[in-house]
All heavy atoms as TSV, in Angstrom:
chain	resi	resn	atom	element	x	y	z
A	1	MET	N	N	-9.893	-25.354	-8.109
A	1	MET	CA	C	-9.211	-25.804	-9.271
A	1	MET	C	C	-8.846	-24.664	-10.144
A	1	MET	O	O	-9.781	-23.833	-10.407
A	1	MET	CB	C	-10.029	-26.823	-10.015
A	1	MET	CG	C	-9.208	-27.460	-11.268
A	1	MET	SD	S	-10.114	-28.866	-11.864
A	1	MET	CE	C	-9.640	-28.865	-13.424
A	2	ASN	N	N	-7.684	-24.389	-10.587
A	2	ASN	CA	C	-7.317	-23.379	-11.394
A	2	ASN	C	C	-7.361	-23.663	-12.900
A	2	ASN	O	O	-7.055	-24.737	-13.297
A	2	ASN	CB	C	-5.834	-22.895	-11.044
A	2	ASN	CG	C	-5.732	-22.400	-9.599
A	2	ASN	OD1	O	-6.667	-21.945	-9.044
A	2	ASN	ND2	N	-4.597	-22.588	-9.028
A	3	ALA	N	N	-7.793	-22.713	-13.563
A	3	ALA	CA	C	-7.781	-22.841	-15.109
A	3	ALA	C	C	-6.414	-22.569	-15.695
A	3	ALA	O	O	-5.795	-21.581	-15.297
A	3	ALA	CB	C	-8.857	-21.900	-15.656
A	4	PRO	N	N	-6.013	-23.384	-16.582
A	4	PRO	CA	C	-4.636	-23.109	-17.119
A	4	PRO	C	C	-4.662	-21.962	-18.134
A	4	PRO	O	O	-5.675	-21.651	-18.697
A	4	PRO	CB	C	-4.296	-24.387	-17.874
A	4	PRO	CG	C	-5.591	-25.008	-18.157
A	4	PRO	CD	C	-6.602	-24.617	-17.080
A	5	VAL	N	N	-3.495	-21.273	-18.195
A	5	VAL	CA	C	-3.380	-20.106	-19.135
A	5	VAL	C	C	-2.757	-20.788	-20.447
A	5	VAL	O	O	-1.766	-21.515	-20.384
A	5	VAL	CB	C	-2.356	-19.082	-18.576
A	5	VAL	CG1	C	-2.147	-18.064	-19.665
A	5	VAL	CG2	C	-2.924	-18.583	-17.307
A	6	VAL	N	N	-3.349	-20.548	-21.647
A	6	VAL	CA	C	-3.015	-21.037	-22.882
A	6	VAL	C	C	-2.447	-19.865	-23.704
A	6	VAL	O	O	-3.135	-18.873	-23.880
A	6	VAL	CB	C	-4.124	-21.804	-23.557
A	6	VAL	CG1	C	-3.704	-22.404	-24.846
A	6	VAL	CG2	C	-4.713	-22.831	-22.715
A	7	VAL	N	N	-1.269	-20.096	-24.317
A	7	VAL	CA	C	-0.730	-18.946	-25.087
A	7	VAL	C	C	-0.264	-19.570	-26.390
A	7	VAL	O	O	0.400	-20.631	-26.505
A	7	VAL	CB	C	0.634	-18.466	-24.408
A	7	VAL	CG1	C	1.232	-17.324	-25.241
A	7	VAL	CG2	C	0.281	-17.910	-22.985
A	8	VAL	N	N	-0.575	-18.805	-27.452
A	8	VAL	CA	C	-0.100	-19.174	-28.793
A	8	VAL	C	C	0.794	-17.945	-29.236
A	8	VAL	O	O	0.423	-16.819	-29.183
A	8	VAL	CB	C	-1.302	-19.294	-29.851
A	8	VAL	CG1	C	-0.751	-19.539	-31.228
A	8	VAL	CG2	C	-2.212	-20.417	-29.472
A	9	TYR	N	N	2.018	-18.338	-29.591
A	9	TYR	CA	C	2.917	-17.338	-30.038
A	9	TYR	C	C	3.733	-17.855	-31.220
A	9	TYR	O	O	3.817	-18.937	-31.601
A	9	TYR	CB	C	3.862	-16.868	-28.864
A	9	TYR	CG	C	4.805	-18.052	-28.414
A	9	TYR	CD1	C	6.139	-18.098	-28.922
A	9	TYR	CD2	C	4.388	-18.921	-27.387
A	9	TYR	CE1	C	6.959	-19.084	-28.492
A	9	TYR	CE2	C	5.274	-19.944	-26.964
A	9	TYR	CZ	C	6.556	-20.010	-27.504
A	9	TYR	OH	O	7.316	-20.971	-27.129
A	10	ARG	N	N	4.426	-16.854	-31.849
A	10	ARG	CA	C	5.354	-17.145	-33.012
A	10	ARG	C	C	6.591	-16.289	-32.777
A	10	ARG	O	O	6.544	-15.276	-32.236
A	10	ARG	CB	C	4.639	-16.893	-34.298
A	10	ARG	CG	C	4.307	-15.474	-34.644
A	10	ARG	CD	C	3.761	-15.447	-36.017
A	10	ARG	NE	N	3.175	-14.120	-36.226
A	10	ARG	CZ	C	3.947	-13.151	-36.739
A	10	ARG	NH1	N	5.117	-13.396	-37.069
A	10	ARG	NH2	N	3.368	-11.897	-36.933
A	11	LYS	N	N	7.614	-16.744	-33.380
A	11	LYS	CA	C	8.928	-15.952	-33.414
A	11	LYS	C	C	8.734	-14.870	-34.316
A	11	LYS	O	O	7.928	-14.878	-35.314
A	11	LYS	CB	C	10.113	-16.874	-33.696
A	11	LYS	CG	C	10.322	-17.927	-32.690
A	11	LYS	CD	C	11.547	-18.652	-32.942
A	11	LYS	CE	C	11.719	-19.738	-31.901
A	11	LYS	NZ	N	12.895	-20.569	-32.022
A	12	GLU	N	N	9.494	-13.754	-34.171
A	12	GLU	CA	C	9.298	-12.536	-34.844
A	12	GLU	C	C	9.482	-12.652	-36.381
A	12	GLU	O	O	8.789	-12.138	-37.074
A	12	GLU	CB	C	10.306	-11.481	-34.329
A	12	GLU	CG	C	9.910	-10.093	-34.664
A	12	GLU	CD	C	10.788	-9.050	-33.912
A	12	GLU	OE1	O	10.758	-9.039	-32.716
A	12	GLU	OE2	O	11.535	-8.273	-34.560
A	13	ARG	N	N	10.400	-13.494	-36.756
A	13	ARG	CA	C	10.693	-13.714	-38.160
A	13	ARG	C	C	10.089	-14.957	-38.644
A	13	ARG	O	O	10.599	-15.477	-39.669
A	13	ARG	CB	C	12.176	-13.614	-38.348
A	13	ARG	CG	C	12.680	-12.208	-38.034
A	13	ARG	CD	C	14.013	-12.062	-38.488
A	13	ARG	NE	N	14.446	-10.660	-38.199
A	13	ARG	CZ	C	15.554	-10.114	-38.600
A	13	ARG	NH1	N	16.445	-10.897	-39.255
A	13	ARG	NH2	N	15.847	-8.947	-38.318
A	14	GLY	N	N	9.402	-15.740	-37.921
A	14	GLY	CA	C	8.940	-17.053	-38.286
A	14	GLY	C	C	7.490	-17.147	-38.597
A	14	GLY	O	O	6.710	-16.191	-38.366
A	15	ARG	N	N	6.986	-18.192	-39.214
A	15	ARG	CA	C	5.571	-18.417	-39.544
A	15	ARG	C	C	5.037	-19.448	-38.622
A	15	ARG	O	O	3.825	-19.638	-38.627
A	15	ARG	CB	C	5.477	-18.722	-40.900
A	15	ARG	CG	C	6.011	-17.657	-41.915
A	15	ARG	CD	C	5.853	-18.030	-43.357
A	15	ARG	NE	N	4.468	-17.981	-43.803
A	15	ARG	CZ	C	4.005	-18.404	-44.885
A	15	ARG	NH1	N	4.757	-19.058	-45.748
A	15	ARG	NH2	N	2.735	-18.260	-45.220
A	16	LYS	N	N	5.887	-20.315	-38.073
A	16	LYS	CA	C	5.360	-21.413	-37.172
A	16	LYS	C	C	4.898	-20.915	-35.913
A	16	LYS	O	O	5.385	-20.099	-35.210
A	16	LYS	CB	C	6.478	-22.414	-36.994
A	16	LYS	CG	C	6.112	-23.639	-36.162
A	16	LYS	CD	C	7.313	-24.518	-36.032
A	16	LYS	CE	C	6.923	-25.767	-35.286
A	16	LYS	NZ	N	8.018	-26.635	-35.087
A	17	HIS	N	N	3.662	-21.403	-35.500
A	17	HIS	CA	C	3.060	-21.017	-34.216
A	17	HIS	C	C	3.391	-22.113	-33.165
A	17	HIS	O	O	3.492	-23.288	-33.498
A	17	HIS	CB	C	1.580	-20.895	-34.390
A	17	HIS	CG	C	1.151	-19.728	-35.141
A	17	HIS	ND1	N	1.041	-19.790	-36.564
A	17	HIS	CD2	C	0.900	-18.514	-34.805
A	17	HIS	CE1	C	0.745	-18.566	-37.068
A	17	HIS	NE2	N	0.509	-17.758	-35.942
A	18	TYR	N	N	3.543	-21.596	-31.908
A	18	TYR	CA	C	3.768	-22.442	-30.875
A	18	TYR	C	C	2.729	-22.364	-29.818
A	18	TYR	O	O	2.244	-21.266	-29.588
A	18	TYR	CB	C	5.158	-22.158	-30.149
A	18	TYR	CG	C	6.351	-22.316	-31.173
A	18	TYR	CD1	C	6.748	-21.137	-31.937
A	18	TYR	CD2	C	7.074	-23.449	-31.311
A	18	TYR	CE1	C	7.845	-21.269	-32.759
A	18	TYR	CE2	C	8.047	-23.585	-32.187
A	18	TYR	CZ	C	8.490	-22.455	-32.897
A	18	TYR	OH	O	9.520	-22.654	-33.706
A	19	LEU	N	N	2.381	-23.508	-29.182
A	19	LEU	CA	C	1.344	-23.402	-28.104
A	19	LEU	C	C	2.048	-23.849	-26.840
A	19	LEU	O	O	2.769	-24.869	-26.715
A	19	LEU	CB	C	0.209	-24.505	-28.461
A	19	LEU	CG	C	-0.911	-24.566	-27.449
A	19	LEU	CD1	C	-1.945	-23.589	-27.758
A	19	LEU	CD2	C	-1.449	-25.972	-27.404
A	20	LYS	N	N	1.735	-23.005	-25.798
A	20	LYS	CA	C	2.321	-23.321	-24.453
A	20	LYS	C	C	1.127	-23.219	-23.457
A	20	LYS	O	O	0.363	-22.302	-23.461
A	20	LYS	CB	C	3.429	-22.339	-24.200
A	20	LYS	CG	C	4.387	-22.908	-23.175
A	20	LYS	CD	C	5.655	-21.982	-23.294
A	20	LYS	CE	C	6.752	-22.757	-22.512
A	20	LYS	NZ	N	8.063	-21.999	-22.452
A	21	ILE	N	N	1.096	-24.281	-22.581
A	21	ILE	CA	C	0.129	-24.248	-21.547
A	21	ILE	C	C	0.758	-24.110	-20.195
A	21	ILE	O	O	1.694	-24.857	-19.836
A	21	ILE	CB	C	-0.722	-25.577	-21.578
A	21	ILE	CG1	C	-1.395	-25.807	-23.021
A	21	ILE	CG2	C	-1.744	-25.654	-20.500
A	21	ILE	CD1	C	-2.016	-27.108	-23.181
A	22	PHE	N	N	0.300	-23.172	-19.413
A	22	PHE	CA	C	0.861	-22.901	-18.089
A	22	PHE	C	C	-0.163	-23.226	-17.006
A	22	PHE	O	O	-1.243	-22.635	-16.916
A	22	PHE	CB	C	1.242	-21.412	-17.960
A	22	PHE	CG	C	2.248	-20.922	-18.858
A	22	PHE	CD1	C	1.828	-20.262	-20.103
A	22	PHE	CD2	C	3.651	-21.227	-18.653
A	22	PHE	CE1	C	2.781	-19.872	-20.936
A	22	PHE	CE2	C	4.529	-20.803	-19.614
A	22	PHE	CZ	C	4.183	-20.079	-20.752
A	23	LYS	N	N	0.129	-24.251	-16.238
A	23	LYS	CA	C	-0.750	-24.701	-15.103
A	23	LYS	C	C	-0.311	-24.054	-13.813
A	23	LYS	O	O	-1.148	-23.894	-12.769
A	23	LYS	CB	C	-0.846	-26.096	-15.017
A	23	LYS	CG	C	-1.491	-26.751	-16.152
A	23	LYS	CD	C	-1.576	-28.300	-16.080
A	23	LYS	CE	C	-2.165	-28.950	-17.314
A	23	LYS	NZ	N	-2.230	-30.338	-17.300
A	24	GLU	N	N	0.868	-23.584	-13.723
A	24	GLU	CA	C	1.496	-23.067	-12.472
A	24	GLU	C	C	1.153	-21.617	-12.310
A	24	GLU	O	O	1.285	-21.178	-11.127
A	24	GLU	CB	C	2.889	-23.322	-12.377
A	24	GLU	CG	C	3.854	-22.642	-13.363
A	24	GLU	CD	C	3.854	-23.518	-14.684
A	24	GLU	OE1	O	3.348	-24.456	-14.768
A	24	GLU	OE2	O	4.731	-23.017	-15.476
A	25	TYR	N	N	0.814	-20.837	-13.278
A	25	TYR	CA	C	0.525	-19.448	-13.177
A	25	TYR	C	C	-1.095	-19.201	-13.151
A	25	TYR	O	O	-1.802	-19.788	-13.974
A	25	TYR	CB	C	1.061	-18.575	-14.364
A	25	TYR	CG	C	2.608	-18.731	-14.292
A	25	TYR	CD1	C	3.221	-19.488	-15.401
A	25	TYR	CD2	C	3.268	-18.195	-13.381
A	25	TYR	CE1	C	4.572	-19.528	-15.318
A	25	TYR	CE2	C	4.728	-18.300	-13.349
A	25	TYR	CZ	C	5.301	-18.964	-14.274
A	25	TYR	OH	O	6.700	-19.098	-14.277
A	26	MET	N	N	-1.575	-18.392	-12.267
A	26	MET	CA	C	-2.956	-18.233	-12.085
A	26	MET	C	C	-3.480	-17.023	-12.881
A	26	MET	O	O	-4.725	-16.919	-13.136
A	26	MET	CB	C	-3.294	-18.013	-10.645
A	26	MET	CG	C	-2.967	-19.131	-9.741
A	26	MET	SD	S	-3.227	-18.884	-8.051
A	26	MET	CE	C	-5.004	-18.981	-7.984
A	27	THR	N	N	-2.496	-16.181	-13.229
A	27	THR	CA	C	-3.030	-14.944	-14.089
A	27	THR	C	C	-2.165	-14.812	-15.327
A	27	THR	O	O	-1.088	-15.327	-15.443
A	27	THR	CB	C	-2.830	-13.644	-13.269
A	27	THR	OG1	O	-1.469	-13.546	-12.866
A	27	THR	CG2	C	-3.719	-13.770	-11.956
A	28	ILE	N	N	-2.650	-14.078	-16.206
A	28	ILE	CA	C	-1.997	-13.785	-17.461
A	28	ILE	C	C	-0.940	-12.801	-17.287
A	28	ILE	O	O	0.118	-12.813	-18.042
A	28	ILE	CB	C	-3.043	-13.306	-18.482
A	28	ILE	CG1	C	-4.012	-14.446	-18.804
A	28	ILE	CG2	C	-2.382	-12.861	-19.815
A	28	ILE	CD1	C	-5.159	-14.043	-19.657
A	29	ASP	N	N	-1.049	-11.883	-16.289
A	29	ASP	CA	C	-0.034	-10.781	-16.198
A	29	ASP	C	C	1.411	-11.238	-15.915
A	29	ASP	O	O	2.223	-10.583	-16.400
A	29	ASP	CB	C	-0.579	-9.949	-14.912
A	29	ASP	CG	C	-1.907	-9.368	-15.135
A	29	ASP	OD1	O	-2.250	-9.185	-16.275
A	29	ASP	OD2	O	-2.595	-9.090	-14.065
A	30	ARG	N	N	1.625	-12.365	-15.253
A	30	ARG	CA	C	3.023	-12.761	-15.058
A	30	ARG	C	C	3.612	-13.219	-16.335
A	30	ARG	O	O	4.805	-13.206	-16.492
A	30	ARG	CB	C	2.996	-13.810	-14.063
A	30	ARG	CG	C	2.650	-13.375	-12.639
A	30	ARG	CD	C	3.002	-14.360	-11.586
A	30	ARG	NE	N	4.454	-14.317	-11.437
A	30	ARG	CZ	C	5.103	-15.136	-10.567
A	30	ARG	NH1	N	4.449	-15.895	-9.866
A	30	ARG	NH2	N	6.398	-15.077	-10.505
A	31	ILE	N	N	2.787	-13.619	-17.260
A	31	ILE	CA	C	3.351	-14.185	-18.530
A	31	ILE	C	C	3.746	-13.098	-19.535
A	31	ILE	O	O	4.707	-13.174	-20.189
A	31	ILE	CB	C	2.328	-15.212	-19.195
A	31	ILE	CG1	C	2.265	-16.491	-18.259
A	31	ILE	CG2	C	2.762	-15.643	-20.513
A	31	ILE	CD1	C	1.086	-17.299	-18.572
A	32	ILE	N	N	2.785	-11.976	-19.510
A	32	ILE	CA	C	2.976	-11.027	-20.539
A	32	ILE	C	C	3.827	-9.762	-20.028
A	32	ILE	O	O	3.945	-8.830	-20.746
A	32	ILE	CB	C	1.619	-10.499	-21.068
A	32	ILE	CG1	C	0.788	-9.864	-20.010
A	32	ILE	CG2	C	0.937	-11.652	-21.858
A	32	ILE	CD1	C	-0.403	-9.255	-20.492
A	33	ALA	N	N	4.270	-9.848	-18.760
A	33	ALA	CA	C	5.052	-8.755	-18.227
A	33	ALA	C	C	6.368	-8.530	-18.978
A	33	ALA	O	O	6.937	-9.521	-19.522
A	33	ALA	CB	C	5.412	-9.062	-16.770
A	34	GLN	N	N	6.843	-7.374	-19.073
A	34	GLN	CA	C	8.059	-6.969	-19.791
A	34	GLN	C	C	9.343	-7.718	-19.268
A	34	GLN	O	O	10.115	-8.186	-20.012
A	34	GLN	CB	C	8.307	-5.437	-19.756
A	34	GLN	CG	C	7.423	-4.762	-20.769
A	34	GLN	CD	C	7.756	-4.975	-22.203
A	34	GLN	OE1	O	8.787	-5.510	-22.487
A	34	GLN	NE2	N	6.926	-4.513	-22.985
A	35	LYS	N	N	9.324	-7.846	-17.969
A	35	LYS	CA	C	10.512	-8.454	-17.340
A	35	LYS	C	C	10.519	-9.985	-17.356
A	35	LYS	O	O	11.405	-10.723	-16.964
A	35	LYS	CB	C	10.698	-7.998	-15.963
A	35	LYS	CG	C	11.037	-6.535	-15.847
A	35	LYS	CD	C	11.156	-6.106	-14.396
A	35	LYS	CE	C	11.442	-4.634	-14.326
A	35	LYS	NZ	N	11.504	-4.112	-12.909
A	36	SER	N	N	9.413	-10.563	-17.732
A	36	SER	CA	C	9.141	-11.980	-17.691
A	36	SER	C	C	9.985	-12.707	-18.751
A	36	SER	O	O	10.094	-12.198	-19.903
A	36	SER	CB	C	7.730	-12.280	-17.965
A	36	SER	OG	O	7.570	-13.688	-18.030
A	37	ARG	N	N	10.599	-13.813	-18.501
A	37	ARG	CA	C	11.351	-14.574	-19.418
A	37	ARG	C	C	10.696	-15.895	-19.709
A	37	ARG	O	O	11.217	-16.871	-20.229
A	37	ARG	CB	C	12.703	-14.783	-18.939
A	37	ARG	CG	C	13.452	-13.536	-18.697
A	37	ARG	CD	C	14.820	-13.660	-19.362
A	37	ARG	NE	N	15.557	-12.458	-19.195
A	37	ARG	CZ	C	16.243	-11.879	-20.055
A	37	ARG	NH1	N	16.356	-12.468	-21.159
A	37	ARG	NH2	N	16.963	-10.800	-19.766
A	38	ILE	N	N	9.387	-15.958	-19.407
A	38	ILE	CA	C	8.618	-17.249	-19.610
A	38	ILE	C	C	8.474	-17.603	-21.056
A	38	ILE	O	O	8.677	-18.677	-21.489
A	38	ILE	CB	C	7.280	-17.100	-18.901
A	38	ILE	CG1	C	7.425	-16.909	-17.385
A	38	ILE	CG2	C	6.378	-18.296	-19.141
A	38	ILE	CD1	C	6.209	-16.482	-16.588
A	39	ILE	N	N	8.198	-16.509	-21.845
A	39	ILE	CA	C	8.070	-16.672	-23.334
A	39	ILE	C	C	9.252	-15.817	-23.797
A	39	ILE	O	O	9.387	-14.681	-23.385
A	39	ILE	CB	C	6.763	-16.207	-23.790
A	39	ILE	CG1	C	5.606	-17.016	-23.329
A	39	ILE	CG2	C	6.753	-16.057	-25.274
A	39	ILE	CD1	C	4.257	-16.653	-23.772
A	40	PRO	N	N	10.059	-16.287	-24.773
A	40	PRO	CA	C	11.178	-15.572	-25.257
A	40	PRO	C	C	10.773	-14.071	-25.707
A	40	PRO	O	O	9.683	-13.932	-26.286
A	40	PRO	CB	C	11.608	-16.412	-26.475
A	40	PRO	CG	C	11.131	-17.755	-26.242
A	40	PRO	CD	C	9.769	-17.615	-25.500
A	41	ARG	N	N	11.747	-13.187	-25.517
A	41	ARG	CA	C	11.442	-11.791	-25.843
A	41	ARG	C	C	11.249	-11.512	-27.315
A	41	ARG	O	O	10.495	-10.491	-27.635
A	41	ARG	CB	C	12.541	-10.895	-25.328
A	41	ARG	CG	C	12.556	-10.861	-23.827
A	41	ARG	CD	C	13.545	-9.894	-23.374
A	41	ARG	NE	N	13.636	-9.890	-21.852
A	41	ARG	CZ	C	13.810	-8.834	-21.185
A	41	ARG	NH1	N	14.139	-7.709	-21.724
A	41	ARG	NH2	N	13.822	-8.948	-19.906
A	42	ASP	N	N	11.747	-12.341	-28.213
A	42	ASP	CA	C	11.696	-11.952	-29.663
A	42	ASP	C	C	10.406	-12.726	-30.174
A	42	ASP	O	O	10.318	-12.821	-31.454
A	42	ASP	CB	C	12.873	-12.529	-30.374
A	42	ASP	CG	C	13.118	-13.993	-30.306
A	42	ASP	OD1	O	12.606	-14.582	-29.396
A	42	ASP	OD2	O	13.760	-14.551	-31.180
A	43	CYS	N	N	9.410	-12.947	-29.418
A	43	CYS	CA	C	8.178	-13.647	-29.855
A	43	CYS	C	C	7.036	-12.698	-29.830
A	43	CYS	O	O	6.947	-11.749	-29.053
A	43	CYS	CB	C	7.905	-14.796	-29.044
A	43	CYS	SG	S	9.185	-16.112	-29.222
A	44	ILE	N	N	6.027	-12.911	-30.691
A	44	ILE	CA	C	4.812	-12.170	-30.762
A	44	ILE	C	C	3.745	-13.067	-30.321
A	44	ILE	O	O	3.548	-14.198	-30.851
A	44	ILE	CB	C	4.568	-11.730	-32.245
A	44	ILE	CG1	C	5.715	-10.844	-32.725
A	44	ILE	CG2	C	3.177	-11.145	-32.365
A	44	ILE	CD1	C	5.677	-10.615	-34.248
A	45	ILE	N	N	2.983	-12.588	-29.264
A	45	ILE	CA	C	1.856	-13.402	-28.810
A	45	ILE	C	C	0.675	-13.178	-29.693
A	45	ILE	O	O	0.156	-12.106	-29.962
A	45	ILE	CB	C	1.519	-12.924	-27.264
A	45	ILE	CG1	C	2.669	-13.263	-26.366
A	45	ILE	CG2	C	0.270	-13.673	-26.819
A	45	ILE	CD1	C	2.538	-12.806	-24.997
A	46	GLU	N	N	0.179	-14.268	-30.330
A	46	GLU	CA	C	-0.956	-14.215	-31.218
A	46	GLU	C	C	-2.294	-14.303	-30.416
A	46	GLU	O	O	-3.269	-13.598	-30.626
A	46	GLU	CB	C	-0.932	-15.460	-32.107
A	46	GLU	CG	C	0.262	-15.357	-33.081
A	46	GLU	CD	C	0.163	-14.141	-34.141
A	46	GLU	OE1	O	-0.983	-13.811	-34.474
A	46	GLU	OE2	O	1.200	-13.755	-34.554
A	47	GLU	N	N	-2.375	-15.242	-29.438
A	47	GLU	CA	C	-3.636	-15.542	-28.664
A	47	GLU	C	C	-3.190	-15.875	-27.274
A	47	GLU	O	O	-2.185	-16.519	-27.110
A	47	GLU	CB	C	-4.468	-16.677	-29.226
A	47	GLU	CG	C	-4.901	-16.444	-30.539
A	47	GLU	CD	C	-6.355	-15.955	-30.734
A	47	GLU	OE1	O	-6.938	-15.827	-29.563
A	47	GLU	OE2	O	-6.790	-15.691	-31.765
A	48	ILE	N	N	-4.006	-15.465	-26.311
A	48	ILE	CA	C	-3.826	-15.853	-24.958
A	48	ILE	C	C	-5.095	-15.885	-24.199
A	48	ILE	O	O	-6.019	-15.107	-24.518
A	48	ILE	CB	C	-2.867	-14.859	-24.190
A	48	ILE	CG1	C	-2.472	-15.337	-22.829
A	48	ILE	CG2	C	-3.515	-13.552	-24.203
A	48	ILE	CD1	C	-1.263	-14.526	-22.237
A	49	GLY	N	N	-5.336	-16.914	-23.336
A	49	GLY	CA	C	-6.639	-17.004	-22.676
A	49	GLY	C	C	-6.572	-17.995	-21.586
A	49	GLY	O	O	-5.533	-18.764	-21.430
A	50	LEU	N	N	-7.650	-18.132	-20.840
A	50	LEU	CA	C	-7.836	-18.980	-19.697
A	50	LEU	C	C	-8.721	-20.098	-19.943
A	50	LEU	O	O	-9.751	-19.820	-20.515
A	50	LEU	CB	C	-8.261	-18.268	-18.482
A	50	LEU	CG	C	-7.313	-17.252	-17.769
A	50	LEU	CD1	C	-8.105	-16.374	-16.773
A	50	LEU	CD2	C	-6.201	-17.909	-17.237
A	51	GLY	N	N	-8.362	-21.327	-19.748
A	51	GLY	CA	C	-9.262	-22.485	-19.930
A	51	GLY	C	C	-8.594	-23.606	-20.660
A	51	GLY	O	O	-7.748	-23.430	-21.441
A	52	SER	N	N	-9.018	-24.847	-20.213
A	52	SER	CA	C	-8.437	-25.964	-20.855
A	52	SER	C	C	-8.963	-26.291	-22.124
A	52	SER	O	O	-8.227	-26.898	-22.973
A	52	SER	CB	C	-8.659	-27.198	-19.872
A	52	SER	OG	O	-10.064	-27.350	-19.757
A	53	ASN	N	N	-10.075	-25.881	-22.533
A	53	ASN	CA	C	-10.708	-26.074	-23.900
A	53	ASN	C	C	-9.966	-25.279	-24.974
A	53	ASN	O	O	-10.074	-25.559	-26.055
A	53	ASN	CB	C	-12.137	-25.792	-23.831
A	53	ASN	CG	C	-12.927	-26.823	-23.007
A	53	ASN	OD1	O	-12.493	-27.911	-22.833
A	53	ASN	ND2	N	-14.007	-26.451	-22.572
A	54	LEU	N	N	-9.375	-24.149	-24.575
A	54	LEU	CA	C	-8.743	-23.400	-25.505
A	54	LEU	C	C	-7.618	-24.009	-26.320
A	54	LEU	O	O	-7.312	-23.602	-27.434
A	54	LEU	CB	C	-8.211	-22.083	-24.848
A	54	LEU	CG	C	-9.349	-21.052	-24.425
A	54	LEU	CD1	C	-8.706	-19.889	-23.756
A	54	LEU	CD2	C	-10.125	-20.602	-25.619
A	55	SER	N	N	-6.901	-24.933	-25.629
A	55	SER	CA	C	-5.902	-25.630	-26.395
A	55	SER	C	C	-6.263	-26.315	-27.591
A	55	SER	O	O	-5.656	-26.346	-28.645
A	55	SER	CB	C	-5.029	-26.580	-25.403
A	55	SER	OG	O	-5.936	-27.583	-24.939
A	56	LYS	N	N	-7.476	-26.950	-27.490
A	56	LYS	CA	C	-8.011	-27.627	-28.667
A	56	LYS	C	C	-8.430	-26.736	-29.756
A	56	LYS	O	O	-8.221	-26.951	-31.006
A	56	LYS	CB	C	-9.199	-28.485	-28.241
A	56	LYS	CG	C	-8.849	-29.628	-27.330
A	56	LYS	CD	C	-10.114	-30.385	-26.890
A	56	LYS	CE	C	-9.920	-31.330	-25.824
A	56	LYS	NZ	N	-11.004	-31.946	-25.258
A	57	ILE	N	N	-9.065	-25.491	-29.337
A	57	ILE	CA	C	-9.494	-24.543	-30.369
A	57	ILE	C	C	-8.273	-23.938	-31.061
A	57	ILE	O	O	-8.271	-23.783	-32.254
A	57	ILE	CB	C	-10.278	-23.443	-29.523
A	57	ILE	CG1	C	-11.597	-24.125	-29.052
A	57	ILE	CG2	C	-10.606	-22.338	-30.515
A	57	ILE	CD1	C	-12.338	-23.252	-28.024
A	58	TYR	N	N	-7.272	-23.493	-30.188
A	58	TYR	CA	C	-6.009	-22.965	-30.797
A	58	TYR	C	C	-5.296	-23.854	-31.706
A	58	TYR	O	O	-4.714	-23.514	-32.733
A	58	TYR	CB	C	-5.140	-22.367	-29.778
A	58	TYR	CG	C	-5.798	-21.161	-28.986
A	58	TYR	CD1	C	-5.227	-20.794	-27.699
A	58	TYR	CD2	C	-6.765	-20.417	-29.494
A	58	TYR	CE1	C	-5.753	-19.723	-27.070
A	58	TYR	CE2	C	-7.224	-19.343	-28.840
A	58	TYR	CZ	C	-6.782	-18.991	-27.616
A	58	TYR	OH	O	-7.298	-17.872	-26.907
A	59	LYS	N	N	-5.206	-25.103	-31.305
A	59	LYS	CA	C	-4.536	-26.164	-32.189
A	59	LYS	C	C	-5.116	-26.175	-33.531
A	59	LYS	O	O	-4.434	-26.279	-34.522
A	59	LYS	CB	C	-4.479	-27.456	-31.458
A	59	LYS	CG	C	-3.421	-27.633	-30.485
A	59	LYS	CD	C	-3.490	-29.042	-29.802
A	59	LYS	CE	C	-2.397	-29.218	-28.800
A	59	LYS	NZ	N	-2.446	-30.524	-28.208
A	60	LYS	N	N	-6.381	-26.238	-33.567
A	60	LYS	CA	C	-7.154	-26.286	-34.817
A	60	LYS	C	C	-7.058	-24.983	-35.576
A	60	LYS	O	O	-6.801	-25.063	-36.875
A	60	LYS	CB	C	-8.651	-26.581	-34.620
A	60	LYS	CG	C	-9.403	-26.904	-35.780
A	60	LYS	CD	C	-10.822	-27.360	-35.325
A	60	LYS	CE	C	-11.651	-27.708	-36.627
A	60	LYS	NZ	N	-13.010	-28.103	-36.408
A	61	LYS	N	N	-7.138	-23.947	-34.954
A	61	LYS	CA	C	-7.120	-22.575	-35.619
A	61	LYS	C	C	-5.794	-22.303	-36.280
A	61	LYS	O	O	-5.688	-21.837	-37.385
A	61	LYS	CB	C	-7.496	-21.523	-34.655
A	61	LYS	CG	C	-7.558	-20.125	-35.197
A	61	LYS	CD	C	-7.918	-19.149	-34.171
A	61	LYS	CE	C	-8.005	-17.671	-34.793
A	61	LYS	NZ	N	-8.392	-16.720	-33.763
A	62	TYR	N	N	-4.633	-22.543	-35.516
A	62	TYR	CA	C	-3.322	-22.364	-35.938
A	62	TYR	C	C	-2.628	-23.530	-36.578
A	62	TYR	O	O	-1.430	-23.420	-36.915
A	62	TYR	CB	C	-2.485	-21.655	-34.866
A	62	TYR	CG	C	-2.992	-20.300	-34.470
A	62	TYR	CD1	C	-3.786	-20.163	-33.400
A	62	TYR	CD2	C	-2.770	-19.175	-35.259
A	62	TYR	CE1	C	-4.229	-18.946	-33.047
A	62	TYR	CE2	C	-3.156	-17.952	-35.001
A	62	TYR	CZ	C	-3.844	-17.790	-33.831
A	62	TYR	OH	O	-4.401	-16.566	-33.501
A	63	LYS	N	N	-3.330	-24.629	-36.732
A	63	LYS	CA	C	-2.787	-25.944	-37.314
A	63	LYS	C	C	-1.523	-26.302	-36.651
A	63	LYS	O	O	-0.554	-26.511	-37.168
A	63	LYS	CB	C	-2.556	-25.710	-38.786
A	63	LYS	CG	C	-3.843	-25.406	-39.514
A	63	LYS	CD	C	-3.577	-25.102	-40.909
A	63	LYS	CE	C	-4.857	-24.714	-41.624
A	63	LYS	NZ	N	-4.708	-23.923	-42.861
A	64	ILE	N	N	-1.581	-26.400	-35.214
A	64	ILE	CA	C	-0.499	-26.865	-34.422
A	64	ILE	C	C	-0.656	-28.354	-34.201
A	64	ILE	O	O	-1.725	-28.741	-33.781
A	64	ILE	CB	C	-0.443	-26.042	-33.130
A	64	ILE	CG1	C	-0.256	-24.572	-33.372
A	64	ILE	CG2	C	0.698	-26.575	-32.219
A	64	ILE	CD1	C	-0.427	-23.669	-32.153
A	65	LYS	N	N	0.371	-29.151	-34.327
A	65	LYS	CA	C	0.261	-30.534	-34.024
A	65	LYS	C	C	0.505	-30.909	-32.572
A	65	LYS	O	O	1.109	-30.292	-31.863
A	65	LYS	CB	C	1.262	-31.284	-34.964
A	65	LYS	CG	C	0.948	-31.131	-36.376
A	65	LYS	CD	C	1.947	-31.902	-37.184
A	65	LYS	CE	C	1.671	-31.730	-38.682
A	65	LYS	NZ	N	2.583	-32.302	-39.618
């Protein structure tokens, strides 16, 4: 069983944080690569980690609904 990759990011000029969970990728490297279009290029990654429990922690920390 693979642990999902959890990413919290925000747009460059925004204050709103977005949470995205990737179950199909096994490593973080494919998500943060320069050529990757998985997360929009004009976004800043605030937090990234492996594990299903991180989604609850990040939702509470960044006040994501």
